[in-house]
C-alpha positions in Angstrom: 100.3 260.5 44.6 101.0 264.1 45.9 98.9 265.2 48.9 95.6 266.6 48.0 96.1 265.2 44.4 93.0 262.6 44.0 93.0 259.9 41.2 90.5 257.5 42.1 90.8 254.4 44.6 92.8 251.8 44.0 91.1 248.3 42.7 93.1 246.7 46.0 90.9 248.9 48.3 88.0 246.4 47.7 89.9 243.5 48.4 91.5 244.9 51.4 87.9 245.6 52.7 86.9 242.3 51.8 90.0 240.7 53.7 89.4 243.0 57.0 85.6 241.7 57.3 86.8 238.0 56.8 89.6 238.0 59.3 88.6 240.8 61.3 91.4 240.3 64.3 93.7 243.4 65.4 96.7 240.9 64.7 95.4 240.7 60.9 95.2 244.6 60.7 98.7 245.3 62.2 100.1 243.2 59.7 98.4 245.1 57.1 98.1 248.5 58.4 100.4 250.2 55.8 98.1 248.5 53.3 95.2 250.4 55.5 97.1 253.5 54.8 97.4 253.4 50.9 94.4 251.8 50.2 92.2 253.2 52.3 93.2 256.3 54.4 95.3 258.3 52.1 92.7 258.4 49.4 90.2 259.4 51.6 92.3 262.1 53.1 93.0 263.2 49.4 89.7 263.2 48.5 88.2 265.2 51.4 91.2 267.5 50.4 89.8 267.8 46.6 86.2 268.0 47.7 87.1 270.8 49.7 86.7 274.0 47.6 83.5 272.5 46.7 81.9 271.6 49.9 83.1 275.4 51.2 81.2 277.0 48.5 78.2 275.3 49.6 78.5 276.0 53.2 81.6 278.1 54.9 81.1 276.6 58.1 81.5 272.6 57.1 84.3 270.8 58.3 86.8 270.0 55.8 89.7 269.1 57.6 90.9 265.4 56.4 91.0 264.0 59.8 90.1 260.6 61.2 86.9 261.1 63.4 86.2 264.5 62.1 85.6 264.3 57.9 86.8 260.7 57.9 85.3 257.7 60.0 87.4 255.1 62.4 88.3 251.7 61.1 87.9 250.7 64.8 83.7 249.7 65.6 82.4 250.9 68.8 81.1 248.1 70.1 79.7 249.1 73.6 76.5 249.1 72.9 76.2 246.3 70.1 75.8 242.9 70.0 78.0 242.6 66.8 81.4 242.3 68.5 83.6 242.6 65.2 86.2 244.9 65.7 86.9 246.7 62.2 84.4 248.2 60.0 83.2 246.4 56.4 83.1 250.1 55.3 84.5 252.9 55.5 83.0 257.0 54.7 83.5 260.5 54.8 81.3 263.2 56.0 81.0 266.9 55.5 79.0 268.9 58.2 79.3 271.7 60.3 81.3 270.8 63.5 78.3 270.8 66.1 77.9 268.4 69.4 74.1 267.6 67.9 75.8 266.7 64.1 73.0 263.8 64.3 70.1 266.2 64.3 71.6 268.5 61.5 71.8 267.7 57.7 75.8 266.8 56.2 76.8 265.3 53.1 78.2 261.9 53.3 80.4 259.4 50.9 80.4 255.1 51.9 82.3 252.6 50.4 82.6 249.0 50.9 83.8 246.0 49.3 80.9 245.5 46.7 79.5 249.0 46.3 79.8 252.5 47.1 77.0 255.4 47.7 76.8 259.2 48.4 74.5 261.5 49.3 72.9 264.0 51.7 70.6 264.3 54.9 70.4 263.4 58.4 72.1 260.8 60.2 69.4 260.4 63.1 66.7 263.6 63.1 65.1 264.2 66.5 60.9 264.0 66.2 61.1 267.3 66.9 62.9 268.5 64.1 61.1 266.2 61.6 57.8 267.9 63.3 59.0 271.0 62.2 60.0 269.6 58.6 56.7 268.5 58.1 54.6 271.5 59.0 57.1 273.4 57.1 56.8 271.3 53.6 52.7 271.2 54.3 52.7 275.2 54.6 54.6 275.7 51.3 54.4 272.3 49.5 55.1 274.0 46.0 58.1 275.7 47.7 59.3 272.2 48.8 58.8 270.5 45.7 61.0 273.1 43.6 63.7 272.6 46.1 63.9 268.6 45.1 62.9 268.9 41.7 66.6 268.1 41.0 65.8 264.5 42.0 64.0 264.3 38.8 66.9 265.2 36.3 69.6 263.6 38.3 69.8 259.7 37.8 70.4 257.5 40.8 69.3 259.6 43.9 66.6 258.6 45.7 64.8 259.1 49.7 65.6 256.7 52.1 64.9 256.5 55.8 62.3 254.6 57.9 58.7 255.3 57.7 56.0 255.7 60.0 53.6 252.5 59.7 50.2 254.7 59.9 49.8 257.4 57.5 50.1 260.6 59.5 48.2 263.1 57.4 46.3 261.5 54.6 45.3 264.9 53.4 48.6 265.7 52.5 49.3 265.8 48.7 50.6 262.5 47.2 53.9 264.4 45.6 55.1 265.0 49.3 53.3 262.1 51.0 57.0 260.2 50.8 58.7 262.8 52.5 56.2 263.3 55.4 56.2 259.6 56.3 59.8 259.7 57.2 61.0 259.6 61.1 64.3 260.8 59.8 65.8 261.0 55.5 68.8 261.3 53.6 69.1 261.2 49.6 71.6 258.9 48.4 72.8 257.4 45.0 73.8 253.6 45.2 76.4 252.1 42.9 77.9 248.8 41.8 81.9 249.1 42.2 82.6 250.8 38.8 85.1 252.1 36.7 84.9 255.6 37.7 85.5 254.6 41.4 88.7 254.1 40.3 89.6 257.5 38.8 89.0 261.1 39.1 85.4 260.3 37.9 84.1 259.6 41.4 85.8 262.9 42.4 83.5 264.7 39.7 80.4 262.5 40.6 80.6 263.6 44.0 81.3 267.4 43.2 78.2 267.6 41.0 75.8 265.5 42.9 76.5 267.6 46.3 76.2 270.7 44.3 72.8 269.5 43.3 71.5 268.8 46.5 72.8 272.1 48.0 69.6 273.8 47.7 67.7 271.0 49.9 70.9 271.6 52.2 70.3 275.2 52.9 66.2 274.4 52.9 67.1 271.6 55.9 69.4 274.1 57.8 66.5 276.5 57.7 64.0 273.8 59.1 67.0 273.1 62.2 66.9 276.7 63.1 63.5 276.9 63.8 
């Protein structure tokens, strides 16, 4: 496979991730490092390259460099502040975001694969309360404008709103159509799928490109909120 020519993941990708979760040792990983490169790293790099033009058409400021630690997740877990001391991740992902220190509080696009499923979408990793307060204020002022922005979710099968909610109702006066958004502490939209044939072909590339383009109006809406 030429660099940049993405033709789908290998079925071996799922088996590698499954074995990595089961073994989860440096010794095992070193013995299978080349398998990691062939099954995961290289396909993810090619996927980033193949999506670069689409992503830059959405936002020229997005980072599209196929580099681990930037658009591609690291295989090693950061266990410093976690009770789970497993060395390796059970999933890998790519993200397209602007290169900022406060990236967790800004919108971005993502694709993630694990041994059984995959998902893709757009939103915040962990929006700050101040950002979500501005979001609530913005959609409350012009609810119809916001509903028009997210209308694509009704037309596209699979995308759903996710993220933790406040248990108490923040404002009962808000219309039902925006109440689910209004209650979120942070949020993202995602499409979840069981591993299927599209994952092992260029079909997943087409799905990501069309899905990200469909979500672009909401992405730009969120950036306006972030700017205040």
